[in-house]
Structure formats: C-alpha cells, structure tokens
C-alpha distance (Angstrom), angle and dihedral (degrees) to the residues before:
residue distance angle dihedral
X1 . . .
X2 3.79 . .
X3 3.77 110.7 .
X4 3.78 123.4 -122.3
X5 3.80 94.3 -146.2
X6 3.78 136.4 13.1
X7 3.77 118.8 -168.5
X8 3.80 103.8 -161.9
X9 3.79 139.7 -178.3
X10 3.79 96.8 27.4
X11 3.78 141.0 126.5
X12 3.80 100.3 -101.7
X13 3.79 112.2 -152.5
X14 3.79 126.7 -163.6
X15 3.79 128.5 165.2
X16 3.81 88.7 -98.7
X17 3.80 104.8 40.9
X18 3.79 150.5 -10.6
X19 3.79 126.4 -131.3
X20 3.79 142.4 161.1
X21 3.78 108.4 -96.2
X22 3.76 144.6 79.0
X23 3.79 149.1 -90.0
X24 3.81 125.5 -114.6
X25 3.82 119.0 -151.4
X26 3.81 134.2 -171.4
X27 3.81 130.2 169.2
X28 3.78 90.7 -1.9
X29 3.81 93.6 -58.1
X30 3.78 136.1 106.3
X31 3.82 108.4 -103.6
X32 3.80 100.4 177.9
X33 3.76 146.6 -32.3
X34 3.79 115.0 -118.1
X35 3.80 124.3 -152.6
X36 3.79 117.5 -143.3
X37 3.78 128.7 8.6
X38 3.80 98.2 -59.8
X39 3.78 126.7 162.7
X40 3.81 112.1 -110.9
X41 3.81 124.4 -179.0
X42 3.81 110.0 -116.5
X43 3.77 138.7 147.7
X44 3.79 88.9 -120.8
X45 3.79 127.5 24.3
X46 3.78 120.8 -169.7
X47 3.79 120.3 -169.0
X48 3.80 103.1 -150.4
X49 3.81 91.0 -168.3
X50 3.79 97.2 -127.7
X51 3.77 95.0 -51.8
X52 3.80 119.1 144.5
X53 3.81 118.8 -86.0
X54 3.81 109.3 -157.2
X55 3.79 132.5 177.0
X56 3.79 105.5 -100.9
X57 3.79 114.4 -84.8
X58 3.82 114.1 -101.5
X59 3.81 109.1 -152.0
X60 3.78 107.9 -163.4
X61 3.82 96.7 -174.2
X62 3.81 124.0 53.2
X63 3.81 136.7 133.1
X64 3.81 112.9 -148.4
X65 3.83 94.8 165.2
X66 3.79 100.1 -138.1
X67 2.97 129.6 171.8
X68 3.78 109.2 34.4
X69 3.79 100.5 7.5
X70 3.80 100.9 45.9
X71 3.81 87.6 130.8
X72 3.81 83.9 72.8
X73 3.81 93.3 56.4
X74 3.81 119.7 -49.8
X75 3.79 129.8 -161.5
X76 3.78 96.2 -82.2
X77 3.81 96.6 55.3
X78 3.80 93.9 34.0
X79 3.79 95.0 50.3
X80 3.80 91.1 47.4
X81 3.80 89.2 53.3
X82 3.80 88.1 48.9
X83 3.80 92.4 51.3
X84 3.79 91.2 48.7
X85 3.81 87.7 53.9
X86 3.79 94.3 51.8
X87 3.81 93.6 -102.7
X88 3.81 112.1 144.1
X89 3.81 97.9 173.0
X90 3.79 129.1 30.8
X91 3.79 130.3 -174.0
X92 3.77 112.8 -149.2
X93 3.77 126.0 -146.3
X94 3.81 120.2 -123.1
X95 3.82 98.2 -124.2
X96 3.81 137.1 67.9
X97 3.79 86.5 55.5
X98 3.81 129.7 91.5
X99 2.93 112.3 -94.0
X100 3.81 102.8 17.9
X101 3.81 116.1 -134.2
X102 3.79 98.3 -104.6
X103 3.82 98.9 132.7
X104 3.80 139.0 24.0
X105 3.80 95.0 -95.6
X106 3.79 94.1 52.2
X107 3.80 92.0 45.2
X108 3.80 91.7 52.7
X109 3.80 89.1 47.8
X110 3.80 88.9 56.0
X111 3.78 92.8 47.5
X112 3.77 92.0 52.4
X113 3.81 91.1 49.5
X114 3.81 95.7 50.7
X115 3.80 102.7 33.3
X116 3.82 95.5 106.1
X117 3.80 99.1 35.1
X118 3.81 112.2 74.7
X119 3.80 128.1 85.0
X120 3.84 92.8 -164.6
X121 3.81 132.6 43.4
X122 3.78 120.1 -83.9
X123 3.79 145.8 -172.7
X124 3.78 133.9 -166.2
X125 3.76 137.5 -123.2
X126 3.79 118.0 -145.6
X127 3.78 122.2 -138.3
X128 3.80 128.6 -108.2
X129 3.78 107.5 -160.4
X130 3.78 137.9 155.7
X131 3.02 100.4 -56.8
X132 3.82 122.7 -2.3
X133 3.78 103.5 107.3
X134 3.79 89.8 128.5
X135 3.83 89.1 60.8
X136 3.80 97.8 55.2
X137 3.78 96.8 84.8
X138 3.81 91.7 53.9
X139 3.79 91.1 49.0
X140 3.79 89.7 49.1
X141 3.80 91.6 50.5
X142 3.81 88.0 55.2
X143 3.80 89.9 56.7
X144 3.80 104.9 -105.8
X145 3.78 109.6 170.2
X146 3.83 95.3 -139.0
X147 3.80 144.6 -20.5
X148 3.82 118.4 -105.0
X149 3.79 122.1 -147.9
X150 3.80 133.3 175.7
X151 3.78 121.2 -139.5
X152 3.81 88.0 -167.4
X153 3.80 130.2 41.2
X154 3.79 116.0 -69.5
X155 3.80 103.2 171.3
X156 3.78 142.2 -56.2
X157 3.82 96.0 -80.8
X158 3.81 96.6 50.7
X159 3.79 111.3 49.8
X160 3.77 118.9 -149.0
X161 3.80 120.0 -121.0
X162 3.76 129.3 -118.5
X163 3.78 122.7 -151.8
X164 3.81 93.7 -84.4
X165 3.80 93.3 61.8
X166 3.80 92.4 38.2
X167 3.80 88.5 53.9
X168 3.79 92.4 46.6
X169 3.80 92.7 45.7
X170 3.77 91.8 52.4
X171 3.79 90.8 50.0
X172 3.82 88.9 53.0
X173 3.81 90.8 47.3
X174 3.79 89.2 57.9
X175 3.80 93.1 47.0
X176 3.81 94.2 46.7
X177 3.79 99.2 37.7
X178 3.78 91.6 -120.3
X179 3.81 135.2 118.4
X180 3.80 137.1 -109.7
X181 3.80 113.5 -144.8
X182 3.79 117.7 -162.4
X183 3.76 137.3 -162.0
X184 3.78 96.4 -139.9
X185 3.79 115.4 -151.0
X186 3.80 126.4 119.6
X187 3.80 108.1 -106.3
X188 3.78 94.7 -158.8
X189 3.80 97.5 47.9
X190 3.80 95.3 43.4
X191 3.81 91.1 46.7
X192 3.80 91.8 49.0
X193 3.80 92.8 49.0
X194 3.81 93.9 45.1
X195 3.79 91.9 51.3
X196 3.79 91.6 47.3
X197 3.81 94.7 47.4
X198 3.80 93.9 44.5
X199 3.78 89.4 45.8
X200 3.80 87.6 60.4
X201 3.79 88.6 57.8
X202 3.77 97.5 -110.6
X203 3.80 118.1 154.2
X204 3.83 98.6 159.0
X205 3.77 123.1 120.9
X206 3.78 96.5 -108.4
X207 3.78 88.1 57.7
X208 3.81 88.8 69.8
X209 3.80 92.8 52.0
X210 3.80 92.6 45.8
X211 3.80 91.1 53.4
X212 3.83 91.5 59.4
X213 3.83 104.8 40.9
X214 3.80 126.3 178.3
X215 3.79 93.3 -103.9
X216 3.81 91.1 60.0
X217 3.79 88.3 56.3
X218 3.80 94.4 45.4
X219 3.81 93.2 51.1
X220 3.80 90.8 54.7
X221 3.82 91.7 45.1
X222 3.79 91.7 55.0
X223 3.79 93.7 43.9
X224 3.81 92.6 51.7
X225 3.81 90.6 46.4
X226 3.80 89.9 51.5
X227 3.79 92.3 54.8
X228 3.81 90.8 46.2
X229 3.80 88.3 53.8
X230 3.81 93.5 47.9
X231 3.80 94.8 47.0
X232 3.79 100.7 35.7
X233 3.79 85.7 -128.5
X234 3.78 128.8 149.4
X235 3.81 114.5 -103.9
X236 3.79 131.5 -173.1
X237 3.81 118.5 -174.6
X238 3.79 111.1 -151.7
X239 3.82 130.3 -147.2
X240 3.81 97.5 0.8
X241 3.81 112.0 -171.2
X242 3.80 103.3 -178.1
X243 3.78 134.9 70.3
X244 3.80 91.4 -139.7
X245 3.79 88.7 61.9
X246 3.80 91.0 52.1
X247 3.80 90.7 49.1
X248 3.81 90.5 49.9
X249 3.80 88.8 54.7
X250 3.80 91.7 47.9
X251 3.81 91.1 51.9
X252 3.80 90.9 48.6
X253 3.80 91.6 50.5
X254 3.80 89.2 54.5
X255 3.81 87.5 54.6
X256 3.80 91.5 53.2
X257 3.81 98.8 -101.9
X258 3.80 114.8 151.3
X259 3.80 98.5 -127.2
X260 3.80 134.8 135.9
X261 3.78 131.0 -177.6
X262 3.79 137.9 -145.1
X263 3.77 133.1 -161.8
X264 3.79 130.0 -176.7
X265 3.80 135.2 -126.5
X266 3.80 92.9 -117.6
X267 3.81 90.8 60.9
X268 3.80 88.1 53.8
X269 3.81 97.6 40.1
X270 3.82 103.9 41.7
X271 3.78 135.1 39.6
X272 3.80 133.9 -160.9
X273 3.81 92.6 -88.4
X274 3.81 87.7 57.7
X275 3.80 88.8 52.2
X276 3.80 91.1 52.9
X277 3.80 90.1 50.4
X278 3.83 99.0 40.6
X279 3.78 97.0 38.9
X280 3.82 129.3 -165.3
X281 3.82 94.8 -0.8
X282 3.81 86.0 70.1
X283 3.81 97.2 44.3
X284 3.80 113.1 120.1
X285 3.79 141.6 143.2
X286 2.92 121.3 -84.5
X287 3.81 86.5 31.7
X288 3.78 128.3 -125.5
X289 3.79 111.4 -82.2
X290 3.80 136.0 -134.9
X291 3.81 117.5 -79.2
X292 3.82 92.9 -106.2
X293 3.80 89.6 58.0
X294 3.81 91.8 46.5
X295 3.80 90.5 56.7
X296 3.81 91.5 47.7
X297 3.79 88.8 52.0
X298 3.80 90.0 50.7
X299 3.81 89.5 53.1
X300 3.80 88.7 57.1
X301 3.80 92.2 48.8
X302 3.79 93.4 49.5
X303 3.81 90.9 46.9
X304 3.81 90.0 57.8
X305 3.80 94.1 -113.5
X306 3.82 95.9 125.9
X307 3.81 119.1 78.8
X308 3.81 103.9 -160.7
X309 3.78 140.8 9.5
X310 3.81 114.8 -151.4
X311 3.79 134.7 171.3
X312 3.85 101.5 -126.2
X313 3.80 82.5 -151.5
X314 3.82 104.6 -164.8
X315 3.81 113.0 164.4
X316 3.79 130.6 175.9
X317 3.81 138.8 178.1
X318 3.79 114.3 -67.1
X319 3.78 90.8 -115.0
X320 3.79 90.0 62.0
X321 3.79 89.9 57.8
X322 3.80 103.1 40.0
X323 3.79 93.0 50.5
X324 3.79 85.0 72.3
X325 3.81 95.6 56.4
X326 3.81 92.0 102.7
X327 3.80 98.3 22.0
X328 3.79 113.3 35.8
X329 3.81 92.8 -164.2
X330 3.82 89.1 67.8
X331 3.83 96.4 59.0
X332 3.80 123.9 95.1
X333 3.80 110.1 -110.5
X334 3.78 111.9 -128.7
X335 3.80 139.6 94.7
X336 3.80 125.5 -128.7
X337 3.78 97.8 -134.9
X338 3.82 118.1 134.2
X339 3.81 93.8 99.5
X340 3.80 94.4 48.2
X341 3.80 100.8 39.5
X342 3.81 98.6 94.1
X343 3.83 95.6 42.1
X344 3.81 88.7 48.4
X345 3.80 92.1 53.1
X346 3.79 92.7 45.1
X347 3.79 91.0 50.4
X348 3.80 100.9 43.6
X349 3.79 98.0 27.3
X350 3.78 112.6 31.1
X351 3.80 100.3 28.8
X352 3.80 102.9 29.5
X353 3.81 101.8 34.7
X354 3.79 105.1 22.6
X355 3.79 96.9 -112.2
X356 3.79 109.1 172.4
X357 3.78 118.5 -116.7
X358 3.79 88.5 -129.5
X359 3.80 91.0 58.7
X360 3.79 89.7 48.2
X361 3.82 90.1 52.8
X362 3.80 91.0 47.8
X363 3.81 93.2 52.4
X364 3.80 98.5 38.7
X365 3.82 103.4 33.8
X366 3.81 118.6 11.3
X367 3.80 102.2 37.2
X368 3.82 96.5 46.5
X369 3.81 89.3 51.0
X370 3.82 91.2 48.0
X371 3.78 98.1 46.6
X372 3.79 94.0 46.7
X373 3.79 98.4 44.2
X374 3.82 103.0 -104.9
X375 3.81 100.3 106.3
X376 3.01 131.2 146.9
X377 3.80 92.5 10.9
X378 3.80 86.8 64.0
X379 3.80 133.1 27.5
X380 3.80 95.4 28.3
X381 3.80 144.1 93.4
X382 3.80 92.0 -152.8
X383 3.82 115.9 132.1
X384 3.79 108.1 -86.8
X385 3.80 95.2 24.9
X386 3.78 117.7 126.2
X387 3.80 110.8 -85.9
X388 3.80 94.2 -115.0
X389 3.79 108.0 154.4
X390 3.79 139.2 169.4
X391 3.80 118.6 -159.5
X392 3.79 113.9 -158.2
X393 3.78 134.0 -172.7
X394 3.79 96.8 -141.9
X395 3.80 94.6 -168.2
X396 3.81 99.3 47.2
X397 3.82 113.5 114.0
X398 3.79 115.3 -158.8
X399 3.78 140.8 155.7
X400 3.79 122.8 -125.6
X401 3.80 114.8 -127.1
X402 3.78 125.1 -173.0
X403 3.80 92.1 -111.9
X404 3.82 89.5 62.1
X405 3.79 91.8 63.8
X406 3.79 118.8 101.5
X407 3.81 92.3 -164.4
X408 3.80 115.3 113.5
X409 3.80 91.2 -113.0
X410 3.79 110.3 43.0
X411 3.77 98.4 -140.0
X412 3.78 130.3 111.6
X413 3.78 139.8 152.5
X414 3.81 86.2 -122.1
X415 3.83 94.6 62.1
X416 3.80 111.3 116.3
X417 3.79 95.4 24.1
X418 3.79 122.8 122.2
X419 3.80 116.5 -131.9
X420 3.78 133.3 -167.0
X421 3.77 109.3 -142.3
X422 3.81 124.4 44.2
X423 3.79 132.4 -158.1
X424 3.81 108.5 -121.4
X425 3.79 102.3 173.2
X426 3.80 136.7 9.4
X427 3.81 119.7 -161.6
X428 3.82 124.9 -167.5
X429 3.81 118.2 -169.6
X430 3.78 90.9 -18.1
X431 3.81 97.2 -49.8
X432 3.79 125.3 105.2
X433 3.80 110.7 -119.1
X434 3.83 98.0 170.7
X435 3.78 130.3 26.3
X436 3.80 133.7 164.4
X437 3.79 95.5 -14.2
X438 3.81 97.9 -43.4
X439 3.80 136.0 99.5
X440 3.80 106.5 -123.9
X441 3.82 102.8 -173.2
X442 3.79 135.3 62.9
X443 3.81 122.9 -105.2
X444 3.79 110.0 -96.4
X445 3.80 94.7 48.8
X446 3.80 90.3 104.3
X447 3.79 115.6 92.3
X448 3.79 131.5 -143.6
X449 3.80 114.7 -110.5
X450 3.79 128.3 -158.7
X451 3.78 132.5 -161.2
X452 3.79 107.5 -90.1
X453 3.79 103.2 173.2
X454 3.78 132.3 50.7
X455 3.76 126.0 -122.5
X456 3.83 106.0 -118.4
C-alpha cells in the first residue's frame, strides 16, 4: 500500500520510548513507525527537521458552553483553540451549557447543535446530578465517556450530589463499565468559610483561596474514594491540586480501588501569588495553591502518580472576569487554557524539571484515551490508530499574546508568559487542521466519538 503521508526525520515519541524516525499514514490511520531517516513511498512527504512527533493530545476536560452559552466560547472557537494547542480530541463536560447533558434527550440536543462546528474530534461527558440516576443508562447507551458530578455547588442548572447519589452513581458505573468523575471539594466547609470570610467584608483575591483550602479538597477526595471502594465503582477525580490527594489515590489503588486522578497545567504553572498578581483571569475552583504545594504536586507528576493532565478550559466573556477586579467573589471562576496547556507542560515539565516526553504523552494522550474508552483509536501510534499527530518545535521560545488566542474572548492567565516549545502542526485523521499559526480546515471536520471500551 502506498502511503498518503510520511512524516520523516523527526523525534518520534510514544508512551514507551523516543527515537529518531518517522510516521507513515494511509487512509487517516497510522500504518507504521519507521526508525531512522529511511525513504518511504508516499503521496506527500514532510521533513519535520528533527522536531518532535507526538500522538495528538487528548484533553479529557473542557467546557465549550454550547448550546445555550456559545457566546462564552462555542465549539468552533473552542476547537480551533484546541487545535492550535496540539489537541486532536477533546471531551466536553455536560454543564455550563443550556440545557446541561443530564439525560439522553438533552445530550442528543447538544449533539445536533454542535455537529458542524468542531475542527477536531470530540466526545461528551454525561451529567450526574441530584437526582438523575435513572438517566445514566440512556446516557451510557449514547456513548458518553463518563458521568460528571459536583460534590460542591456548581450552579443552579447543575445540582451538586450528596453521598446518596454519589454512591448510586458509582454502583451504576460498575454495572455499565463507565466512570464517575467528581469535582472534589467539601460543600459544607467551603460554604461555611466563604460566608465567614465575606461576612468580614473581605473582597481581596486571597479571600477566594482561603475559602477553598486544601483540607476541604482532601476530605472530599477521601470520601469519594471510600464510596468507590464500597461500591466497586469506577472513580476519576478531576483537577486535583494537592499532593495529599494524589497520595490518597495511590493508597487506594494499592487496596484495589478503581480510581484515577487528573491535574491541570495551571496548577503546575501558576501559584497563589500569581493569582493575586494576575487577578480574575486566574480565578478557578479549586483555587491555585501556594508554591510549596505546587512543587509537591510536581513531585507526584514526575513520580508517575498522576493519571491524566487536562486543561479544564472554562472561558467566559471578558465582562464576567473584569467585574471581579475589585471584588473577587464577582468574577467567573475558570481558566482559558486549552491552547496553552501543552506549551505550559513542555516549559515547566520537560525543560525545567526534566519530565520525559514519554511520560507527557502517557498523561496527555494515552491515559485519557484509555480511561475514557477511546483507546487505541485515540492517544496511540499503534498500527490502525487514528493518525492524530502533534508536531512540536521543542526548542522554540515564544511569548503568548492575546491576539494569538483562538478562543472567542481573547483573555487568559497565560497571556504574557514566555514558553519553550511551540506547536507547529496539528493533524487529525491524517489531515492538517492547524499549521504555522493558522487553522487549515473547515468547521465540521471534527467527528463525534463514543466510548467503545469498558473500564474494568
């Protein structure tokens, strides 16, 4: 078979190894990996000039707000930002859209609204709210990759879950072979602290961080892990910010609990002092932590204790950020991060701390695809996998400016930072969707993905 595309003379990276060579593609699939600088017959040959060739990034945690809030982001802008960041597959959360995807009908409504919007491939989370346990089987049958629940308040249209629904959701996850993902913060402690701090008249930025302390996160981590152990269910803890949470997951794994854990680039790139300086653009929940905690979290990442790294991209209109300049409680909490996530990890992880490229690929491509039922179609360079590829100039230093952002609202905590490592080309199913700063494919190219494998 004559190949359609041969990417030659690169640093090929898999989750197991790196080597000088290339990638051969036909009909949108990986055909083989080639060691060395061999000549291969192909319709198109691209010499990548020793740049890194990575499996496309699989971001398992984004909020693109469509339908109903597409003026916040939308699939077209969000997927373009993803492509520019080397992301070839994203998995979108069920909330911050109207209506949220908490039953089959609402999920299908979303899919109809977004079907012609994305430039990269995508999958959907379903929602676990109080009380929609009866809806989970229908969502699963439609191929959602997981069910998302909040242990603390998330908004009026997406009700948080108490332990009864968390327990029931985990039971269903075991029965269906799916996963429950939780936002783990103690509702009662964070509410108490917020009311106390606001009652004292504080509107400063540190007030936000103090209202959501590490111990409120750890308590919820351990409670969710306990219910996963009791039920035999499948648990994924999203956006973990603290090393103690990672260690709690590691201990549970040793005891046979089916639990995985995610952290995000912004918890590894910024600290609480950065939040105080940057302001509302860096507000998120859980909040950014003190530098000592950031370094402890890095130690867990480098030790291979974290399962996935995802952006938790959660943009909003500029007005919803700047209104918190003088009163941090008024700002929307979410970081615009999908476009900067890979450069941030290359800068702080690979270059600054010696993180291996193979570990990066494991955490940002292979593991997300595995956990959420898309492997080996996604996140892999195995023969027959989708030819989803990110080509990176590892040595390129550059500074992010607002005008570079493809997000609808060109604001981000990452603006103004200098990175080492730049995405040059993003390929989805054998076709280039982003190259040299430009989107090169029409919206609607991205395809819907559904969970195809069960979590054991």
